[in-house]
C-alpha positions as CSV (number, residue, x, y, z in Angstrom):
1,M,-19.1,135.8,-76.1
2,L,-17.9,138.4,-78.5
3,D,-17.6,140.9,-75.7
4,A,-15.1,138.6,-74.0
5,L,-12.7,138.5,-77.0
6,P,-9.6,140.8,-77.2
7,A,-9.7,143.1,-80.2
8,E,-7.2,141.1,-82.3
9,K,-9.3,137.9,-82.0
10,L,-12.5,139.9,-82.6
11,N,-11.0,141.1,-85.9
12,A,-10.2,137.5,-86.8
13,V,-13.7,136.4,-86.1
14,R,-15.1,139.3,-88.1
15,S,-12.9,138.3,-91.1
16,L,-13.9,134.6,-90.8
17,L,-17.6,135.5,-90.7
18,E,-17.2,137.7,-93.8
19,V,-15.6,134.8,-95.7
20,M,-18.3,132.4,-94.5
21,V,-21.2,134.7,-95.4
22,E,-20.0,135.8,-98.8
23,P,-20.7,132.5,-100.6
24,L,-24.0,132.2,-98.7
25,A,-25.1,135.6,-99.9
26,C,-24.3,134.6,-103.5
27,S,-26.0,131.2,-103.2
28,L,-29.2,132.6,-101.8
29,A,-29.9,134.2,-105.2
30,L,-29.7,130.7,-106.7
31,A,-32.3,129.3,-104.3
32,E,-32.1,125.5,-103.7
33,V,-30.3,123.3,-106.2
34,E,-32.0,120.1,-107.1
35,E,-29.9,116.9,-106.9
36,D,-30.5,116.5,-110.7
37,D,-28.8,119.9,-111.3
38,L,-25.5,118.9,-109.7
39,T,-22.5,118.2,-111.9
40,P,-20.9,114.8,-111.3
41,E,-17.9,116.5,-109.8
42,T,-20.0,118.5,-107.3
43,A,-22.1,115.5,-106.4
44,A,-18.8,113.6,-105.7
45,A,-17.5,116.4,-103.6
46,L,-20.7,116.5,-101.5
47,D,-20.5,112.7,-101.1
48,R,-16.9,113.0,-99.8
49,A,-17.8,115.9,-97.5
50,R,-20.8,113.9,-96.0
51,A,-18.6,110.8,-95.6
52,S,-15.9,112.9,-93.8
53,L,-18.5,114.2,-91.4
54,A,-19.9,110.7,-90.9
55,R,-16.4,109.6,-89.9
56,G,-16.3,112.4,-87.3
57,E,-13.6,114.3,-89.1
58,G,-15.2,117.7,-88.5
59,I,-13.8,120.1,-86.0
60,P,-15.6,119.9,-82.6
61,H,-17.1,123.1,-81.2
62,Y,-15.0,122.9,-78.0
63,E,-11.8,122.9,-80.2
64,I,-12.9,126.1,-81.9
65,L,-13.7,127.7,-78.6
66,R,-10.3,126.7,-77.2
67,E,-8.6,128.2,-80.3
68,F,-10.1,131.5,-79.3
69,G,-9.4,131.1,-75.6
70,L,-13.0,130.6,-74.7
71,K,-14.8,128.0,-72.6
72,Q,-18.2,126.3,-73.2
């Protein structure tokens, strides 16, 4: 799929992946966080995020593909 992208969109994907992976790389050093270790604010934010996904408010894969001019 990456081979099908024009250069300007490939650069956008690269930048997006870098942003997505940076927090992951940092969090891997912390290992897994136990629910008891979460602050009330973080626990509330996770609850809101899970509820949002349960309501179907995420972005469907086909919409992301369409944004980059790709098809499933």
